[in-house]
DSSP file (Angstrom, degrees, kcal/mol; ACC not computed):
  #  RESIDUE AA STRUCTURE BP1 BP2  ACC     N-H-->O    O-->H-N    N-H-->O    O-->H-N    TCO  KAPPA ALPHA  PHI   PSI    X-CA   Y-CA   Z-CA
    1    1 A M              0   0    0      0, 0.0     0, 0.0     0, 0.0     0, 0.0   0.000 360.0 360.0 360.0 147.0  -25.5  -18.6   -5.1
    2    2 A K        -     0   0    0      1,-0.1     5,-0.0     4,-0.1     0, 0.0  -0.242 360.0-153.5 -62.0 149.0  -21.9  -18.2   -3.7
    3    3 A K  S    S+     0   0    0      3,-0.0    -1,-0.1     0, 0.0     0, 0.0   0.599  70.8  84.1 -97.7 -15.6  -20.7  -20.6   -1.1
    4    4 A T  S    S-     0   0    0      2,-0.2    57,-0.1     1,-0.1    53,-0.0  -0.440  90.4-110.0 -86.8 164.3  -18.2  -18.2    0.5
    5    5 A P  S    S+     0   0    0      0, 0.0     2,-0.6     0, 0.0    -1,-0.1   0.749  89.2  96.3 -67.2 -24.7  -19.2  -15.6    3.1
    6    6 A L        +     0   0    0     51,-0.2    -2,-0.2     1,-0.2    -4,-0.1  -0.550  37.4 160.0 -76.5 115.9  -18.7  -12.5    0.9
    7    7 A L        +     0   0    0     -2,-0.6     2,-0.3     5,-0.0    -1,-0.2   0.625  36.0 109.4-107.5 -19.0  -22.1  -11.5   -0.6
    8    8 A N     >  -     0   0    0      1,-0.2     4,-2.5     2,-0.1     5,-0.2  -0.452  58.4-150.9 -66.3 121.9  -21.4   -7.8   -1.6
    9    9 A I  H  > S+     0   0    0     -2,-0.3     4,-2.7     1,-0.2     5,-0.2   0.919  91.5  47.4 -62.1 -48.4  -21.3   -7.7   -5.4
   10   10 A A  H  > S+     0   0    0      1,-0.2     4,-2.2     2,-0.2    -1,-0.2   0.905 115.5  45.3 -63.4 -41.7  -18.9   -4.8   -5.8
   11   11 A L  H  > S+     0   0    0      2,-0.2     4,-2.3     1,-0.2    -1,-0.2   0.897 113.4  49.3 -70.0 -40.4  -16.5   -6.1   -3.2
   12   12 A S  H  X S+     0   0    0     -4,-2.5     4,-2.3     2,-0.2    -2,-0.2   0.913 111.4  49.8 -63.4 -43.2  -16.6   -9.6   -4.7
   13   13 A R  H  X S+     0   0    0     -4,-2.7     4,-1.2    -5,-0.2    -2,-0.2   0.914 110.0  51.6 -61.8 -43.9  -16.0   -8.3   -8.2
   14   14 A L  H >X S+     0   0    0     -4,-2.2     3,-0.7    -5,-0.2     4,-0.6   0.949 111.2  45.9 -58.1 -51.1  -13.0   -6.2   -6.9
   15   15 A I  H >< S+     0   0    0     -4,-2.3     3,-1.1     1,-0.3    -1,-0.2   0.888 110.1  54.1 -63.3 -39.2  -11.3   -9.2   -5.3
   16   16 A A  H 3< S+     0   0    0     -4,-2.3    -1,-0.3     1,-0.2    -2,-0.2   0.768 109.5  49.5 -65.0 -24.2  -11.9  -11.4   -8.3
   17   17 A S  H << S+     0   0    0     -4,-1.2    -1,-0.2    -3,-0.7    -2,-0.2   0.489  85.2 118.1 -93.9  -3.5  -10.2   -8.8  -10.5
   18   18 A L    <<  -     0   0    0     -3,-1.1     2,-0.3    -4,-0.6    -3,-0.0  -0.321  43.1-165.2 -69.6 145.0   -7.1   -8.3   -8.4
   19   19 A A    >   -     0   0    0      1,-0.1     3,-2.4   113,-0.0   111,-0.2  -0.801  43.8 -63.8-119.1 166.7   -3.6   -9.1   -9.7
   20   20 A H  T 3  S+     0   0    0     -2,-0.3   111,-0.2     1,-0.3   112,-0.1  -0.250 123.2  15.5 -53.1 126.3   -0.3   -9.6   -7.7
   21   21 A G  T 3  S+     0   0    0    109,-2.5    -1,-0.3     1,-0.3   110,-0.1   0.291  87.5 141.1  92.5  -9.3    0.6   -6.3   -6.0
   22   22 A D    <   -     0   0    0     -3,-2.4   108,-3.0   109,-0.1     2,-0.4  -0.331  46.1-129.4 -65.7 151.4   -2.7   -4.6   -6.4
   23   23 A I  E     +A  129   0A   0     87,-0.4    89,-3.1   106,-0.2    90,-0.8  -0.880  24.8 179.3-111.4 132.2   -3.8   -2.5   -3.4
   24   24 A V  E     -Ab 128 113A   0    104,-2.4   104,-3.5    -2,-0.4     2,-0.5  -0.997  13.5-155.6-125.2 134.1   -7.1   -2.6   -1.5
   25   25 A V  E     -Ab 127 114A   0     88,-2.2    90,-3.6    -2,-0.4     2,-0.6  -0.931   5.6-162.8-111.0 132.3   -7.7   -0.3    1.5
   26   26 A I  E     -Ab 126 115A   0    100,-2.5   100,-2.4    -2,-0.5     2,-0.3  -0.975  27.9-179.1-109.0 122.8  -10.2   -1.1    4.2
   27   27 A G  E     - b   0 116A   0     88,-3.0    90,-2.2    -2,-0.6    92,-0.3  -0.790  29.1-109.3-126.9 162.7  -10.9    2.1    6.1
   28   28 A D    >   -     0   0    0     -2,-0.3     3,-1.2    88,-0.2    92,-0.2  -0.210  52.4 -89.0 -75.7 177.0  -12.9    3.6    9.0
   29   29 A A  T 3  S+     0   0    0     90,-3.0    91,-0.1     1,-0.2    -1,-0.1   0.701 124.7  48.6 -64.6 -19.9  -15.8    5.9    8.4
   30   30 A G  T 3  S+     0   0    0     89,-0.3    -1,-0.2     2,-0.1    90,-0.1   0.503  75.4 118.9-101.6  -4.1  -13.5    9.0    8.3
   31   31 A L    <   -     0   0    0     -3,-1.2    -4,-0.1    93,-0.1     2,-0.1  -0.458  66.7-122.1 -66.9 125.0  -10.7    7.9    6.0
   32   32 A P        -     0   0    0      0, 0.0    -1,-0.1     0, 0.0    -2,-0.1  -0.375  15.8-139.3 -67.4 145.7  -10.7   10.3    3.0
   33   33 A V        -     0   0    0     -2,-0.1     3,-0.1    81,-0.0     6,-0.1  -0.929  20.6-130.1-105.9 116.4  -11.1    8.7   -0.5
   34   34 A P    >   -     0   0    0      0, 0.0     3,-1.9     0, 0.0    72,-0.0  -0.287  34.3 -90.4 -64.7 149.4   -8.8   10.3   -3.0
   35   35 A P  T 3  S+     0   0    0      0, 0.0     3,-0.1     0, 0.0     0, 0.0  -0.328 113.5  24.0 -56.8 138.1  -10.3   11.5   -6.3
   36   36 A G  T 3  S+     0   0    0      1,-0.3     2,-0.5    -3,-0.1    73,-0.0   0.295  93.6 113.8  89.8 -10.2  -10.2    8.8   -8.9
   37   37 A V  S <  S-     0   0    0     -3,-1.9    -1,-0.3     1,-0.0    76,-0.1  -0.834  72.7-114.6 -96.8 130.1  -10.1    5.9   -6.4
   38   38 A E  E     -c  113   0A   0     74,-0.8    76,-2.7    -2,-0.5     2,-0.5  -0.339  26.2-148.3 -61.8 138.9  -13.2    3.6   -6.4
   39   39 A L  E     -c  114   0A   0     74,-0.2     2,-0.7    -6,-0.1    76,-0.2  -0.955  11.9-168.5-110.7 124.0  -15.2    3.7   -3.2
   40   40 A I  E     -c  115   0A   0     74,-2.8    76,-2.1    -2,-0.5     2,-0.8  -0.920  18.9-159.8-107.0 102.2  -17.1    0.6   -2.0
   41   41 A D  E     +c  116   0A   0     -2,-0.7    76,-0.1    74,-0.2    74,-0.1  -0.747  29.2 158.7 -94.7 107.1  -19.2    2.1    0.7
   42   42 A L        +     0   0    0     74,-2.5    75,-0.2    -2,-0.8    -1,-0.2   0.527  34.1 124.4 -98.2 -10.5  -20.5   -0.5    3.2
   43   43 A A        +     0   0    0     73,-0.7     3,-0.1    74,-0.2    74,-0.1  -0.277  22.9 163.0 -61.5 129.7  -21.1    2.0    6.0
   44   44 A L        -     0   0    0      4,-2.9     2,-0.3     1,-0.6    -1,-0.2   0.730  67.1 -31.5-108.4 -45.3  -24.7    1.9    7.4
   45   45 A T  B >  S-F   48   0B   0      3,-1.5     3,-2.3     4,-0.0    -1,-0.6  -0.924  95.7 -41.1-162.5 176.7  -24.3    3.7   10.7
   46   46 A Q  T 3  S+     0   0    0     -2,-0.3    73,-0.2     1,-0.3     4,-0.1  -0.289 128.6   2.0 -55.5 122.1  -21.6    4.1   13.4
   47   47 A G  T 3  S+     0   0    0     71,-4.3    -1,-0.3     2,-0.2    72,-0.2   0.358  97.0 136.1  86.2  -5.4  -19.9    0.7   14.0
   48   48 A I  B <  S+F   45   0B   0     -3,-2.3    -4,-2.9     1,-0.3    -3,-1.5  -0.970  78.3  14.0-127.3 119.1  -21.9   -1.2   11.3
   49   49 A P  S    S-     0   0    0      0, 0.0    69,-2.5     0, 0.0    70,-0.4   0.690  99.1-146.1 -75.6 156.0  -20.2   -2.9    9.7
   50   50 A D     >  -     0   0    0     68,-0.2     4,-1.9    67,-0.2     5,-0.2  -0.398  21.0-110.5 -82.9 164.9  -17.1   -2.8   11.9
   51   51 A F  H  > S+     0   0    0      1,-0.2     4,-2.6     2,-0.2     5,-0.2   0.911 113.0  48.9 -60.6 -49.4  -13.6   -2.9   10.7
   52   52 A V  H  > S+     0   0    0      1,-0.2     4,-2.6     2,-0.2    -1,-0.2   0.906 111.1  49.0 -65.8 -43.1  -12.7   -6.4   11.9
   53   53 A S  H  > S+     0   0    0      2,-0.2     4,-2.1     1,-0.2    -1,-0.2   0.919 113.0  48.1 -61.7 -43.1  -15.8   -8.1   10.5
   54   54 A T  H  X S+     0   0    0     -4,-1.9     4,-2.4     1,-0.2    -2,-0.2   0.938 112.7  47.9 -62.9 -47.2  -15.2   -6.5    7.1
   55   55 A L  H  X S+     0   0    0     -4,-2.6     4,-2.6     1,-0.2    -2,-0.2   0.910 109.6  53.6 -60.2 -43.3  -11.5   -7.4    7.1
   56   56 A T  H  X S+     0   0    0     -4,-2.6     4,-0.7     1,-0.2    -1,-0.2   0.902 110.5  45.9 -60.7 -42.7  -12.3  -11.0    8.1
   57   57 A V  H >< S+     0   0    0     -4,-2.1     3,-0.8     2,-0.2     4,-0.4   0.911 111.8  51.6 -68.3 -41.5  -14.8  -11.4    5.2
   58   58 A V  H >X S+     0   0    0     -4,-2.4     4,-2.2     1,-0.2     3,-1.8   0.920 106.9  54.3 -59.1 -43.3  -12.4   -9.9    2.7
   59   59 A L  H 3< S+     0   0    0     -4,-2.6    -1,-0.2     1,-0.3    -2,-0.2   0.692  92.8  71.9 -67.0 -17.2   -9.7  -12.3    3.9
   60   60 A S  T << S+     0   0    0     -3,-0.8    -1,-0.3    -4,-0.7    -2,-0.2   0.721 118.3  17.8 -68.5 -18.6  -12.0  -15.2    3.2
   61   61 A E  T <4 S+     0   0    0     -3,-1.8     2,-0.5    -4,-0.4    -2,-0.2   0.590 110.8  81.0-124.1 -19.6  -11.5  -14.5   -0.5
   62   62 A M     <  -     0   0    0     -4,-2.2     2,-0.6    -5,-0.1    -1,-0.1  -0.796  63.6-142.9-102.6 131.1   -8.4  -12.4   -0.9
   63   63 A Q        -     0   0    0     -2,-0.5    68,-2.8    68,-0.2     2,-0.5  -0.801  23.5-158.9 -85.3 122.1   -4.8  -13.6   -0.9
   64   64 A V  E     -D  130   0A   0     -2,-0.6    66,-0.2    28,-0.3     3,-0.1  -0.902  21.9-179.0-111.2 128.4   -2.7  -11.0    1.0
   65   65 A E  E    S-     0   0A   0     64,-3.0    30,-1.4    -2,-0.5     2,-0.3   0.833  72.8 -17.4 -88.4 -40.1    1.1  -10.8    0.5
   66   66 A R  E     -De 129  95A   0     63,-1.2    63,-2.7    28,-0.3    -1,-0.4  -0.974  59.8-144.6-159.2 167.3    1.6   -7.9    2.9
   67   67 A H  E     -De 128  96A   0     28,-2.9    30,-1.8    -2,-0.3     2,-0.4  -0.952   5.9-143.9-140.0 159.1   -0.2   -5.2    4.7
   68   68 A V  E     -De 127  97A   0     59,-2.1    59,-2.3    -2,-0.3     2,-0.3  -0.982  15.5-178.3-127.6 134.2    0.4   -1.6    5.8
   69   69 A L  E     - e   0  98A   0     28,-2.4    30,-2.2    -2,-0.4     2,-0.3  -0.889  33.0-106.4-122.9 157.5   -0.8    0.1    9.0
   70   70 A A  E >>  - e   0  99A   0     55,-0.4     3,-1.7    -2,-0.3     4,-1.0  -0.681  24.4-129.6 -79.9 138.2   -0.4    3.7   10.2
   71   71 A Q  H 3> S+     0   0    0     28,-3.6     4,-2.1    -2,-0.3     3,-0.2   0.833 108.0  66.7 -53.8 -33.3    2.0    4.0   13.1
   72   72 A E  H 3> S+     0   0    0     27,-0.3     4,-2.6     1,-0.2    -1,-0.3   0.797  93.3  58.4 -62.3 -28.6   -0.7    6.0   14.9
   73   73 A M  H <> S+     0   0    0     -3,-1.7     4,-1.9     2,-0.2    -1,-0.2   0.924 107.1  46.8 -65.6 -42.7   -2.8    2.8   15.1
   74   74 A I  H  < S+     0   0    0     -4,-1.0    -2,-0.2    -3,-0.2    -1,-0.2   0.902 115.7  46.1 -63.9 -40.9    0.0    1.1   17.0
   75   75 A E  H  < S+     0   0    0     -4,-2.1    -2,-0.2     1,-0.2    -1,-0.2   0.876 117.4  41.5 -70.5 -38.9    0.4    4.1   19.3
   76   76 A N  H  < S-     0   0    0     -4,-2.6    -2,-0.2    -5,-0.2    -1,-0.2   0.683  91.3-152.4 -85.9 -19.2   -3.4    4.6   19.9
   77   77 A K     <  -     0   0    0     -4,-1.9    -3,-0.1    -5,-0.2    -4,-0.1   0.899  12.3-165.9  50.6  57.5   -4.1    0.8   20.3
   78   78 A P    >   -     0   0    0      0, 0.0     3,-2.1     0, 0.0     4,-0.4  -0.332  36.7-104.6 -64.6 159.5   -7.8    0.7   19.2
   79   79 A S  T >> S+     0   0    0      1,-0.3     3,-1.2     2,-0.2     4,-0.7   0.785 118.3  68.3 -59.4 -27.4   -9.5   -2.6   20.1
   80   80 A A  H 3> S+     0   0    0      1,-0.2     4,-2.2     2,-0.2    -1,-0.3   0.736  83.5  74.3 -63.1 -22.4   -9.3   -3.7   16.5
   81   81 A L  H <> S+     0   0    0     -3,-2.1     4,-2.6     1,-0.2    -1,-0.2   0.835  88.1  59.3 -62.8 -32.3   -5.5   -3.9   16.8
   82   82 A V  H <> S+     0   0    0     -3,-1.2     4,-2.0    -4,-0.4    -1,-0.2   0.942 108.4  44.2 -60.6 -47.7   -5.8   -7.1   18.9
   83   83 A A  H  X S+     0   0    0     -4,-0.7     4,-2.6     2,-0.2    -2,-0.2   0.888 112.4  52.9 -65.2 -39.5   -7.6   -8.9   16.0
   84   84 A L  H  X S+     0   0    0     -4,-2.2     4,-2.6     1,-0.2    -2,-0.2   0.919 108.7  49.4 -61.7 -43.5   -5.1   -7.5   13.5
   85   85 A D  H  X S+     0   0    0     -4,-2.6     4,-2.8     2,-0.2    -1,-0.2   0.897 111.3  49.8 -62.8 -39.7   -2.2   -8.9   15.6
   86   86 A E  H  X S+     0   0    0     -4,-2.0     4,-1.8     2,-0.2    -2,-0.2   0.922 112.3  46.8 -65.2 -43.8   -3.9  -12.3   15.7
   87   87 A L  H  <>S+     0   0    0     -4,-2.6     5,-2.2     2,-0.2     6,-0.6   0.892 113.9  49.1 -63.9 -39.4   -4.5  -12.3   12.0
   88   88 A H  H ><5S+     0   0    0     -4,-2.6     3,-1.5     1,-0.2    -2,-0.2   0.936 110.6  49.2 -64.8 -46.7   -0.9  -11.2   11.4
   89   89 A D  H 3<5S+     0   0    0     -4,-2.8    -1,-0.2     1,-0.3    -2,-0.2   0.816 108.4  54.8 -62.8 -30.5    0.5  -13.9   13.7
   90   90 A A  T 3<5S-     0   0    0     -4,-1.8    -1,-0.3    -5,-0.2    -2,-0.2   0.519 117.1-114.7 -80.6  -5.5   -1.7  -16.5   11.9
   91   91 A G  T < 5S+     0   0    0     -3,-1.5     3,-0.4    -4,-0.3    -3,-0.2   0.550  81.9 122.4  86.5   7.5   -0.1  -15.5    8.6
   92   92 A A  S   <S+     0   0    0     -5,-2.2   -28,-0.3     1,-0.2    -4,-0.2   0.672  78.4  38.9 -76.4 -16.3   -3.3  -14.2    7.1
   93   93 A L  S    S-     0   0    0     -6,-0.6    -1,-0.2     1,-0.3    36,-0.2   0.386  94.0-145.9-116.1   1.9   -1.9  -10.7    6.5
   94   94 A G        -     0   0    0     -3,-0.4   -28,-0.3   -28,-0.2    -1,-0.3  -0.248  59.1  -3.5  64.2-155.9    1.7  -11.4    5.3
   95   95 A Q  E    S-e   66   0A   0    -30,-1.4   -28,-2.9    -4,-0.1     2,-0.4  -0.324  72.2-130.9 -69.7 151.3    4.4   -9.0    6.3
   96   96 A R  E     -e   67   0A   0    -30,-0.2     2,-0.4   -28,-0.1   -28,-0.2  -0.863  20.8-174.8-107.0 138.2    3.6   -5.8    8.2
   97   97 A E  E     -e   68   0A   0    -30,-1.8   -28,-2.4    -2,-0.4     2,-0.4  -0.985  11.3-149.8-127.5 141.8    4.8   -2.3    7.2
   98   98 A L  E     +e   69   0A   0     -2,-0.4     2,-0.3   -30,-0.2   -28,-0.2  -0.932  19.3 168.8-114.5 136.3    4.2    0.8    9.2
   99   99 A L  E     -e   70   0A   0    -30,-2.2   -28,-3.6    -2,-0.4   -27,-0.3  -0.888  42.0 -92.1-131.7 163.9    3.9    4.3    7.8
  100  100 A S     >  -     0   0    0     -2,-0.3     4,-2.7   -30,-0.2     5,-0.2  -0.374  44.1-107.9 -67.5 160.8    2.8    7.6    9.3
  101  101 A H  H  > S+     0   0    0      1,-0.2     4,-2.4     2,-0.2     5,-0.2   0.885 122.4  52.3 -60.3 -37.6   -0.9    8.4    8.8
  102  102 A E  H  > S+     0   0    0      2,-0.2     4,-2.0     1,-0.2    -1,-0.2   0.916 110.7  46.5 -65.1 -42.4   -0.1   11.0    6.2
  103  103 A Q  H  > S+     0   0    0      2,-0.2     4,-2.5     1,-0.2    -2,-0.2   0.878 110.2  54.9 -65.4 -37.2    2.1    8.5    4.3
  104  104 A F  H  X S+     0   0    0     -4,-2.7     4,-1.8     2,-0.2    -2,-0.2   0.938 108.3  47.7 -59.5 -47.9   -0.7    5.9    4.6
  105  105 A K  H  < S+     0   0    0     -4,-2.4     4,-0.5     1,-0.2    -1,-0.2   0.875 110.7  52.1 -63.5 -36.6   -3.2    8.4    3.0
  106  106 A A  H >< S+     0   0    0     -4,-2.0     3,-1.2     1,-0.2     4,-0.2   0.912 108.5  50.8 -64.7 -41.6   -0.7    9.1    0.2
  107  107 A L  H >< S+     0   0    0     -4,-2.5     3,-2.2     1,-0.3    -1,-0.2   0.842  98.0  67.6 -63.1 -33.7   -0.4    5.4   -0.4
  108  108 A S  G >< S+     0   0    0     -4,-1.8     3,-1.4     1,-0.3    -1,-0.3   0.691  83.4  73.8 -63.5 -16.9   -4.2    5.0   -0.6
  109  109 A R  G <  S+     0   0    0     -3,-1.2    -1,-0.3    -4,-0.5    -2,-0.2   0.736  94.3  53.7 -65.4 -21.1   -4.1    7.1   -3.8
  110  110 A Q  G <  S+     0   0    0     -3,-2.2   -87,-0.4    -4,-0.2    -1,-0.3   0.419  85.5 119.6 -91.7   0.6   -2.7    4.0   -5.5
  111  111 A A    <   -     0   0    0     -3,-1.4   -73,-0.2    -4,-0.2   -87,-0.2  -0.325  63.6-142.3 -70.6 145.9   -5.5    1.7   -4.4
  112  112 A R  S    S-     0   0    0    -89,-3.1   -74,-0.8     1,-0.3     2,-0.3   0.845  87.6 -13.4 -67.7 -35.4   -7.8   -0.1   -6.8
  113  113 A A  E     -bc  24  38A   0    -90,-0.8   -88,-2.2   -76,-0.1     2,-0.5  -0.985  57.8-134.4-162.0 156.3  -10.5    0.7   -4.2
  114  114 A I  E     -bc  25  39A   0    -76,-2.7   -74,-2.8    -2,-0.3     2,-0.7  -0.983  18.6-149.8-115.3 128.4  -11.2    1.9   -0.7
  115  115 A V  E     -bc  26  40A   0    -90,-3.6   -88,-3.0    -2,-0.5     2,-0.5  -0.879  13.6-152.0 -99.3 114.1  -13.8   -0.1    1.3
  116  116 A R  E     -bc  27  41A   0    -76,-2.1   -74,-2.5    -2,-0.7   -73,-0.7  -0.766  14.6-173.5 -92.9 125.1  -15.5    2.2    3.7
  117  117 A T        -     0   0    0    -90,-2.2   -74,-0.2    -2,-0.5   -67,-0.2  -0.468  38.0-111.2-102.5 179.0  -16.8    0.6    6.9
  118  118 A G        +     0   0    0    -69,-2.5   -71,-4.3    -2,-0.2   -70,-0.3   0.282  69.5 137.5 -91.7   9.9  -18.9    2.1    9.7
  119  119 A E        -     0   0    0    -70,-0.4   -90,-3.0   -92,-0.3   -89,-0.3  -0.321  31.1-177.5 -61.0 133.8  -15.9    1.9   12.1
  120  120 A C        +     0   0    0    -92,-0.2    -1,-0.1   -91,-0.1   -74,-0.0   0.176  45.9 109.5-121.5  16.0  -15.5    5.0   14.2
  121  121 A Q  S >  S-     0   0    0      3,-0.1     3,-1.2     1,-0.1   -92,-0.1  -0.815  79.6-105.4 -85.8 131.1  -12.4    4.1   16.2
  122  122 A P  T 3  S+     0   0    0      0, 0.0     3,-0.1     0, 0.0    -2,-0.1  -0.225  96.2  11.9 -59.7 144.2   -9.5    6.4   14.9
  123  123 A Y  T 3  S+     0   0    0      1,-0.2     2,-1.9   -47,-0.0   -53,-0.3   0.624  75.7 144.8  67.5  18.6   -6.8    4.9   12.7
  124  124 A C    <   +     0   0    0     -3,-1.2     2,-0.3   -55,-0.1    -1,-0.2  -0.552  35.7 120.5 -85.3  75.0   -8.7    1.6   12.0
  125  125 A N        -     0   0    0     -2,-1.9   -55,-0.4   -98,-0.2     2,-0.3  -0.970  39.4-173.2-137.2 148.6   -7.4    1.4    8.4
  126  126 A I  E     -A   26   0A   0   -100,-2.4  -100,-2.5    -2,-0.3     2,-0.5  -0.995  18.0-145.0-146.2 138.9   -5.4   -1.2    6.6
  127  127 A V  E     -AD  25  68A   0    -59,-2.3   -59,-2.1    -2,-0.3     2,-0.5  -0.914  19.8-160.7 -97.8 126.5   -3.7   -1.4    3.2
  128  128 A L  E     -AD  24  67A   0   -104,-3.5  -104,-2.4    -2,-0.5     2,-0.6  -0.942   2.9-156.5-108.8 127.3   -3.8   -4.9    1.8
  129  129 A I  E     -AD  23  66A   0    -63,-2.7   -64,-3.0    -2,-0.5   -63,-1.2  -0.917  25.8-119.5-106.0 122.0   -1.4   -5.8   -1.0
  130  130 A A  E     - D   0  64A   0   -108,-3.0  -109,-2.5    -2,-0.6   -66,-0.3  -0.273  30.7-170.9 -65.3 137.8   -2.6   -8.7   -3.1
  131  131 A G        -     0   0    0    -68,-2.8     2,-0.3  -111,-0.2   -68,-0.2  -0.331  22.8-105.0-106.2-166.0   -0.5  -11.9   -3.3
  132  132 A V        -     0   0    0     -2,-0.1   -68,-0.0   -68,-0.1  -113,-0.0  -0.900  10.3-136.7-124.0 156.4   -0.8  -15.0   -5.4
  133  133 A T              0   0    0     -2,-0.3    -1,-0.0     1,-0.2    -2,-0.0   0.368 360.0 360.0 -94.4   5.1   -2.1  -18.4   -4.5
  134  134 A F              0   0    0      0, 0.0    -1,-0.2     0, 0.0     0, 0.0   0.364 360.0 360.0-126.8 360.0    0.7  -20.2   -6.4
């Protein structure tokens, strides 16, 4: 059995297959999934699992070079933004880039997968760009 916190088979397989520059999106329950992009649906009900918990577990296994947020998240300040700022300040998320929500959704078309959470706070979405550990 795995020793790391991530137990979801599909999500673990995705992270193990990532190469430098690959994109993974962690999204709220309402983020559209473009045709052709794999969906790893973790949502059970409103708020379960939440965005921050999902991101924290993903970061336990994924090396992140940079991340992208929608400008609307910064403007609307959902409670998850506090945790994102702390992770960013700790260096867990690499450089930050801001796009409009529409540009964010367009970028998600390039994702290897979108991880859907049960988060119901608007704009709780993040693009993670894979880094390397060497």
